[in-house]
C-alpha positions in Angstrom: -44.6 -1.6 2.8 -47.2 -4.0 3.9 -45.2 -7.5 3.3 -48.0 -9.5 5.0 -51.0 -7.8 3.5 -53.3 -10.3 2.1 -56.5 -8.4 1.3 -56.3 -5.1 -0.8 -59.5 -3.2 -1.7 -59.4 0.1 -3.6 -62.2 2.1 -5.7 -61.0 4.2 -8.4 -57.4 4.7 -6.9 -54.1 5.1 -8.6 -50.8 3.6 -7.4 -47.2 3.8 -7.8 -44.5 1.2 -7.5 -46.4 -1.9 -8.7 -43.2 -4.0 -8.5 -43.6 -3.8 -4.7 -46.8 -5.3 -4.4 -47.2 -7.5 -1.3 -45.8 -11.1 -2.0 -48.4 -12.3 0.2 -51.6 -10.8 -1.4 -54.3 -13.4 -2.1 -57.2 -10.9 -3.0 -57.2 -7.8 -5.1 -60.2 -6.0 -5.4 -59.6 -2.7 -7.6 -63.0 -1.2 -8.9 -62.2 1.3 -11.3 -58.6 0.4 -12.1 -57.2 3.3 -14.5 -54.6 1.0 -16.1 -55.3 -0.8 -19.7 -53.2 -3.9 -18.5 -51.4 -4.9 -15.6 -47.5 -4.4 -15.5 -45.7 -7.5 -16.3 -43.6 -7.2 -13.2 -46.6 -6.9 -10.8 -46.0 -9.8 -8.4 -49.3 -11.3 -8.1 -48.1 -15.0 -8.0 -50.7 -15.8 -5.0 -53.6 -13.9 -5.9 -56.7 -16.2 -5.8 -59.4 -13.4 -6.3 -58.8 -10.6 -8.7 -61.9 -8.2 -9.1 -61.2 -5.4 -11.6 -64.8 -4.4 -12.1 -65.5 -1.0 -13.5 -62.0 -0.7 -14.8 -60.3 -0.1 -18.0 -58.4 -3.4 -18.1 -58.3 -4.8 -21.7 -55.9 -7.7 -20.8 -54.2 -8.6 -17.6 -50.4 -8.6 -18.8 -48.6 -7.3 -22.0 -47.1 -10.7 -22.3 -48.0 -14.3 -21.6 -44.9 -14.9 -19.5 -47.1 -15.1 -16.3 -49.4 -17.7 -17.7 -46.7 -19.8 -18.8 -44.6 -19.5 -15.5 -47.6 -20.7 -13.7 -48.1 -23.9 -15.6 -44.4 -24.9 -14.2 
């Protein structure tokens, strides 16, 4: 675990345990992400930069819950 990690850069990598993403993460650069959408439980509340270029992402989350929680 890297709880204070703020920058994560990955190229065509596969991860397990998205629910354990660092809560202090501010910048996520994941080129070639193999997922079609990010898991709803991925904690990315503080992410300011999200670069998923060259990935298979079609939408960020399965539900709109993240967007609603950000408005509060």
